[in-house]
C-alpha positions as a Markdown table, in Angstrom:
| # | Residue | x | y | z |
|---|---|---|---|---|
| 1 | Unk | 194.3 | 101.1 | -16.2 |
| 2 | Unk | 192.1 | 98.2 | -17.1 |
| 3 | Unk | 190.8 | 99.7 | -19.8 |
| 4 | Unk | 194.2 | 100.3 | -21.5 |
| 5 | Unk | 195.0 | 96.9 | -20.9 |
| 6 | Unk | 191.6 | 95.4 | -22.8 |
| 7 | Unk | 192.8 | 97.6 | -25.6 |
| 8 | Unk | 196.1 | 96.5 | -26.1 |
| 9 | Unk | 194.8 | 92.8 | -26.5 |
| 10 | Unk | 192.2 | 93.5 | -28.5 |
| 11 | Unk | 194.9 | 95.4 | -31.0 |
| 12 | Unk | 197.1 | 92.3 | -30.8 |
| 13 | Unk | 194.1 | 89.9 | -31.6 |
| 14 | Unk | 193.0 | 91.8 | -34.4 |
| 15 | Unk | 196.7 | 91.9 | -36.3 |
| 16 | Unk | 196.9 | 88.3 | -35.1 |
| 17 | Unk | 194.4 | 87.8 | -37.8 |
| 18 | Unk | 195.9 | 89.2 | -40.8 |
| 19 | Unk | 197.8 | 87.6 | -43.1 |
| 20 | Unk | 201.7 | 87.3 | -42.4 |
| 21 | Unk | 204.2 | 88.7 | -45.2 |
| 22 | Unk | 204.7 | 85.9 | -47.4 |
| 23 | Unk | 201.9 | 83.9 | -47.0 |
| 24 | Unk | 201.2 | 82.3 | -50.1 |
| 25 | Unk | 197.3 | 83.5 | -51.3 |
| 26 | Unk | 195.4 | 80.7 | -52.9 |
| 27 | Unk | 194.8 | 81.2 | -57.2 |
| 28 | Unk | 191.6 | 82.4 | -58.2 |
| 29 | Unk | 189.0 | 80.3 | -59.1 |
| 30 | Unk | 189.5 | 78.7 | -62.5 |
| 31 | Unk | 186.8 | 80.4 | -64.8 |
| 32 | Unk | 185.1 | 78.5 | -68.0 |
| 33 | Unk | 183.2 | 79.5 | -71.2 |
| 34 | Unk | 179.7 | 79.9 | -71.5 |
| 35 | Unk | 177.4 | 77.3 | -73.1 |
| 36 | Unk | 178.1 | 79.0 | -76.2 |
| 37 | Unk | 181.7 | 78.5 | -76.4 |
| 38 | Unk | 182.4 | 82.8 | -75.4 |
| 39 | Unk | 184.3 | 83.5 | -72.8 |
| 40 | Unk | 184.2 | 87.0 | -71.6 |
| 41 | Unk | 186.2 | 88.8 | -69.2 |
| 42 | Unk | 188.9 | 92.2 | -68.5 |
| 43 | Unk | 192.8 | 91.4 | -69.7 |
| 44 | Unk | 194.5 | 91.0 | -66.4 |
| 45 | Unk | 197.6 | 90.3 | -68.6 |
| 46 | Unk | 199.1 | 89.8 | -72.0 |
| 47 | Unk | 202.0 | 88.1 | -73.4 |
| 48 | Unk | 202.3 | 88.3 | -77.2 |
| 49 | Unk | 203.7 | 85.1 | -79.0 |
| 50 | Unk | 203.1 | 85.0 | -82.8 |
| 51 | Unk | 201.3 | 84.4 | -83.9 |
| 52 | Unk | 199.2 | 84.3 | -80.7 |
| 53 | Unk | 198.7 | 86.6 | -77.9 |
| 54 | Unk | 198.1 | 84.8 | -74.7 |
| 55 | Unk | 195.4 | 86.8 | -72.0 |
| 56 | Unk | 195.0 | 86.1 | -68.6 |
| 57 | Unk | 191.7 | 87.0 | -68.0 |
| 58 | Unk | 189.2 | 87.8 | -65.0 |
| 59 | Unk | 185.8 | 86.1 | -65.4 |
| 60 | Unk | 183.7 | 87.7 | -62.4 |
| 61 | Unk | 185.8 | 86.4 | -59.3 |
| 62 | Unk | 187.8 | 83.7 | -61.6 |
| 63 | Unk | 190.5 | 84.0 | -64.0 |
| 64 | Unk | 191.3 | 82.2 | -67.1 |
| 65 | Unk | 194.0 | 81.9 | -69.9 |
| 66 | Unk | 193.2 | 82.4 | -73.8 |
| 67 | Unk | 194.8 | 82.4 | -76.7 |
| 68 | Unk | 193.8 | 84.4 | -79.4 |
| 69 | Unk | 195.4 | 85.9 | -83.1 |
| 70 | Unk | 197.8 | 88.5 | -81.9 |
| 71 | Unk | 196.2 | 91.8 | -80.9 |
| 72 | Unk | 197.2 | 95.2 | -79.1 |
| 73 | Unk | 195.2 | 95.1 | -76.0 |
| 74 | Unk | 195.7 | 97.2 | -72.8 |
| 75 | Unk | 195.4 | 95.9 | -69.6 |
| 76 | Unk | 192.0 | 96.6 | -68.5 |
| 77 | Unk | 190.1 | 96.1 | -71.8 |
| 78 | Unk | 187.4 | 94.2 | -71.8 |
| 79 | Unk | 187.2 | 91.3 | -74.5 |
| 80 | Unk | 184.8 | 88.4 | -75.6 |
| 81 | Unk | 186.7 | 85.2 | -77.0 |
| 82 | Unk | 184.5 | 83.2 | -79.3 |
| 83 | Unk | 184.9 | 79.9 | -80.0 |
| 84 | Unk | 187.2 | 79.4 | -77.0 |
| 85 | Unk | 188.4 | 75.5 | -77.7 |
| 86 | Unk | 190.1 | 74.0 | -74.1 |
| 87 | Unk | 193.7 | 72.6 | -74.6 |
| 88 | Unk | 195.0 | 70.9 | -71.3 |
| 89 | Unk | 198.5 | 71.4 | -70.5 |
| 90 | Unk | 199.3 | 73.2 | -73.4 |
| 91 | Unk | 203.2 | 74.2 | -74.2 |
| 92 | Unk | 204.1 | 77.1 | -75.8 |
| 93 | Unk | 207.4 | 76.3 | -77.5 |
| 94 | Unk | 207.6 | 80.0 | -78.4 |
| 95 | Unk | 207.6 | 80.9 | -74.5 |
| 96 | Unk | 208.9 | 77.8 | -73.4 |
| 97 | Unk | 205.6 | 77.6 | -70.7 |
| 98 | Unk | 203.3 | 75.2 | -70.2 |
| 99 | Unk | 199.2 | 76.4 | -69.7 |
| 100 | Unk | 197.4 | 74.2 | -67.5 |
| 101 | Unk | 194.6 | 74.9 | -69.3 |
| 102 | Unk | 194.0 | 77.6 | -72.3 |
| 103 | Unk | 191.1 | 78.4 | -74.5 |
| 104 | Unk | 192.3 | 78.6 | -78.1 |
| 105 | Unk | 189.6 | 81.2 | -79.7 |
| 106 | Unk | 189.3 | 84.6 | -81.6 |
| 107 | Unk | 188.3 | 88.1 | -80.6 |
| 108 | Unk | 184.7 | 89.2 | -81.4 |
| 109 | Unk | 184.6 | 92.4 | -83.1 |
| 110 | Unk | 183.4 | 95.5 | -82.1 |
| 111 | Unk | 179.6 | 95.4 | -82.7 |
| 112 | Unk | 179.4 | 91.4 | -82.9 |
| 113 | Unk | 180.9 | 90.5 | -86.3 |
| 114 | Unk | 183.4 | 87.8 | -86.2 |
| 115 | Unk | 186.8 | 88.8 | -87.5 |
| 116 | Unk | 188.0 | 86.3 | -89.9 |
| 117 | Unk | 191.5 | 85.5 | -89.8 |
| 118 | Unk | 193.6 | 83.1 | -86.9 |
| 119 | Unk | 192.0 | 80.4 | -86.0 |
| 120 | Unk | 188.6 | 80.8 | -86.8 |
| 121 | Unk | 190.2 | 81.8 | -90.5 |
| 122 | Unk | 192.1 | 78.6 | -90.4 |
| 123 | Unk | 189.2 | 76.3 | -89.1 |
| 124 | Unk | 186.6 | 78.2 | -92.3 |
| 125 | Unk | 189.3 | 76.8 | -94.7 |
| 126 | Unk | 189.0 | 73.0 | -93.9 |
| 127 | Unk | 186.7 | 72.6 | -96.5 |
| 128 | Unk | 187.4 | 70.7 | -99.4 |
| 129 | Unk | 189.3 | 72.1 | -101.8 |
| 130 | Unk | 189.3 | 72.1 | -105.6 |
| 131 | Unk | 192.3 | 70.0 | -106.1 |
| 132 | Unk | 191.7 | 66.5 | -108.3 |
| 133 | Unk | 193.9 | 64.0 | -107.4 |
| 134 | Unk | 194.2 | 60.9 | -109.7 |
| 135 | Unk | 193.5 | 57.4 | -108.0 |
| 136 | Unk | 196.0 | 56.3 | -105.2 |
| 137 | Unk | 196.4 | 52.9 | -104.3 |
| 138 | Unk | 194.7 | 51.9 | -101.1 |
| 139 | Unk | 197.1 | 51.2 | -97.9 |
| 140 | Unk | 197.5 | 47.3 | -97.3 |
| 141 | Unk | 196.4 | 45.6 | -94.3 |
| 142 | Unk | 193.1 | 45.2 | -92.0 |
| 143 | Unk | 192.7 | 48.8 | -91.3 |
| 144 | Unk | 193.3 | 50.2 | -94.6 |
| 145 | Unk | 190.4 | 52.6 | -95.7 |
| 146 | Unk | 190.4 | 55.2 | -98.8 |
| 147 | Unk | 189.0 | 58.2 | -97.8 |
| 148 | Unk | 185.3 | 57.6 | -99.4 |
| 149 | Unk | 185.3 | 54.3 | -97.2 |
| 150 | Unk | 185.7 | 56.5 | -94.2 |
| 151 | Unk | 183.3 | 58.4 | -94.6 |
| 152 | Unk | 180.3 | 55.9 | -95.8 |
| 153 | Unk | 181.7 | 53.6 | -92.8 |
| 154 | Unk | 182.4 | 56.3 | -90.7 |
| 155 | Unk | 179.8 | 55.0 | -87.9 |
| 156 | Unk | 181.1 | 51.4 | -87.9 |
| 157 | Unk | 184.6 | 52.7 | -87.5 |
| 158 | Unk | 183.9 | 55.5 | -84.6 |
| 159 | Unk | 187.1 | 55.5 | -82.5 |
| 160 | Unk | 188.8 | 52.7 | -83.9 |
| 161 | Unk | 191.9 | 53.1 | -86.3 |
| 162 | Unk | 192.1 | 53.3 | -89.7 |
| 163 | Unk | 194.8 | 53.7 | -92.4 |
| 164 | Unk | 194.3 | 55.6 | -95.6 |
| 165 | Unk | 197.0 | 56.2 | -98.3 |
| 166 | Unk | 196.3 | 59.7 | -99.7 |
| 167 | Unk | 197.9 | 62.9 | -101.0 |
| 168 | Unk | 198.0 | 65.8 | -98.7 |
| 169 | Unk | 196.0 | 68.8 | -100.7 |
| 170 | Unk | 195.8 | 71.4 | -97.9 |
| 171 | Unk | 197.9 | 72.4 | -94.3 |
| 172 | Unk | 197.2 | 74.5 | -91.5 |
| 173 | Unk | 199.9 | 74.3 | -89.2 |
| 174 | Unk | 200.1 | 75.3 | -85.3 |
| 175 | Unk | 196.2 | 75.8 | -84.4 |
| 176 | Unk | 195.3 | 74.4 | -81.0 |
| 177 | Unk | 199.0 | 73.0 | -81.2 |
| 178 | Unk | 198.2 | 70.6 | -84.2 |
| 179 | Unk | 198.8 | 70.7 | -87.4 |
| 180 | Unk | 195.9 | 69.9 | -89.6 |
| 181 | Unk | 196.2 | 68.5 | -92.7 |
| 182 | Unk | 193.3 | 67.5 | -95.8 |
| 183 | Unk | 194.1 | 64.2 | -97.4 |
| 184 | Unk | 192.9 | 62.9 | -100.9 |
| 185 | Unk | 193.5 | 59.5 | -102.8 |
| 186 | Unk | 190.9 | 60.4 | -105.6 |
| 187 | Unk | 187.9 | 58.4 | -103.8 |
| 188 | Unk | 184.6 | 59.7 | -103.2 |
| 189 | Unk | 182.9 | 62.9 | -104.6 |
| 190 | Unk | 182.5 | 66.8 | -103.4 |
| 191 | Unk | 182.2 | 66.3 | -99.3 |
| 192 | Unk | 183.4 | 62.9 | -99.6 |
| 193 | Unk | 187.2 | 63.3 | -101.5 |
| 194 | Unk | 188.6 | 65.1 | -98.6 |
| 195 | Unk | 189.1 | 63.7 | -95.2 |
| 196 | Unk | 190.9 | 66.3 | -92.8 |
| 197 | Unk | 193.4 | 64.7 | -89.8 |
| 198 | Unk | 195.5 | 66.3 | -86.9 |
| 199 | Unk | 199.1 | 65.4 | -86.6 |
| 200 | Unk | 201.9 | 67.0 | -85.0 |
| 201 | Unk | 203.7 | 65.5 | -87.4 |
| 202 | Unk | 204.8 | 68.1 | -90.4 |
| 203 | Unk | 203.2 | 67.9 | -93.8 |
| 204 | Unk | 204.1 | 69.3 | -97.3 |
| 205 | Unk | 201.1 | 69.9 | -99.6 |
| 206 | Unk | 201.3 | 67.6 | -103.0 |
| 207 | Unk | 202.9 | 64.8 | -101.2 |
| 208 | Unk | 202.0 | 61.4 | -101.0 |
| 209 | Unk | 202.0 | 60.3 | -97.3 |
| 210 | Unk | 200.6 | 57.0 | -95.2 |
| 211 | Unk | 198.6 | 58.1 | -92.7 |
| 212 | Unk | 197.4 | 56.1 | -89.6 |
| 213 | Unk | 195.3 | 57.3 | -86.8 |
| 214 | Unk | 191.7 | 57.3 | -85.2 |
| 215 | Unk | 188.4 | 57.9 | -86.5 |
| 216 | Unk | 186.5 | 60.4 | -84.4 |
| 217 | Unk | 182.5 | 61.8 | -85.6 |
| 218 | Unk | 180.5 | 64.9 | -84.9 |
| 219 | Unk | 183.6 | 66.6 | -83.7 |
| 220 | Unk | 182.9 | 69.8 | -82.7 |
| 221 | Unk | 185.5 | 72.7 | -82.1 |
| 222 | Unk | 182.7 | 75.4 | -81.3 |
| 223 | Unk | 182.3 | 78.7 | -83.2 |
| 224 | Unk | 179.9 | 76.9 | -85.4 |
| 225 | Unk | 182.7 | 74.5 | -86.8 |
| 226 | Unk | 181.8 | 70.5 | -86.7 |
| 227 | Unk | 183.5 | 67.7 | -88.4 |
| 228 | Unk | 181.1 | 64.9 | -89.3 |
| 229 | Unk | 183.9 | 62.6 | -89.5 |
| 230 | Unk | 187.8 | 63.8 | -88.6 |
| 231 | Unk | 190.9 | 61.5 | -88.1 |
| 232 | Unk | 192.9 | 62.6 | -84.9 |
| 233 | Unk | 196.1 | 61.7 | -83.1 |
| 234 | Unk | 197.4 | 61.0 | -87.1 |
| 235 | Unk | 200.9 | 59.7 | -87.6 |
| 236 | Unk | 202.8 | 60.0 | -91.3 |
| 237 | Unk | 205.1 | 57.6 | -92.9 |
| 238 | Unk | 206.4 | 57.6 | -96.8 |
| 239 | Unk | 205.6 | 55.4 | -98.9 |
| 240 | Unk | 208.9 | 53.7 | -100.0 |
| 241 | Unk | 210.1 | 54.4 | -103.1 |
| 242 | Unk | 210.0 | 51.8 | -105.9 |
C-alpha cells in the first residue's frame, strides 16, 4: 500500500513539471549573419510577396527572417543568403506586416557563384551611367553643393545635410525598403560626376529635382557593395517653373 502511494505521488509530481496546455513557449533566439554577411539556414516557412520571397530560417538553435528575390523553395531546403543587410522594423506593404528584423540579400547559387539578379543586380547597377548631363545651376543656400563638390568635400561633409540640384539619370525602386536614385548636374568627371542617394519618394529618369539629404561616407551594404560617398534620407522637391 505504501508503495502504491509513493508511485502515485511520483506520477503527480512528474505531471506537474510538464507545460500546461496553452502555456506560451519562449521564441527561439534571434540568429545573425556571419562576419562575411552570410546567413545559412534551413527554410522553415516561405511567404511570397513579389518581387521577394520572405524566408523564416532555422539557423542553428535560432531563427531569422530573410528577404530574397522571389524563389521557389520547399520547407526544409538548405539555403545561404549572401550580402545579408539588416532592416529593422521593416513593413511590407504587400503583406501588410511589419518584421522586427529582416535581412535583405541574395540566394547563393549552387556551386557558389552569386545569382546576378534581385538586390545584388540592383546594387551592381548603382555605378555611374553613360548619360551626359548639361551643366545645371547650383541650388541656393549655405547647404548647397554640386555633385562634384560633395565628392571632393566628403570628409568634411560627413553626417551633414546638403542640397543638390540635378537631373535624375537612373532609378532602382523598392530595394531594402528604399528607392535608389542617381543624380548628375554636369559637374565632375567619371565617378565624381554621379551621386547616389536613397529616398522613400518617387523620382523619374530625366527630371530635374532638388535633393536634400545627409552625407554618409564609406557606407558598406555587404557583398562587396561599398560607397565612398552616398546621400541618405533624401527628400525631393521640384524647382519652380519660371
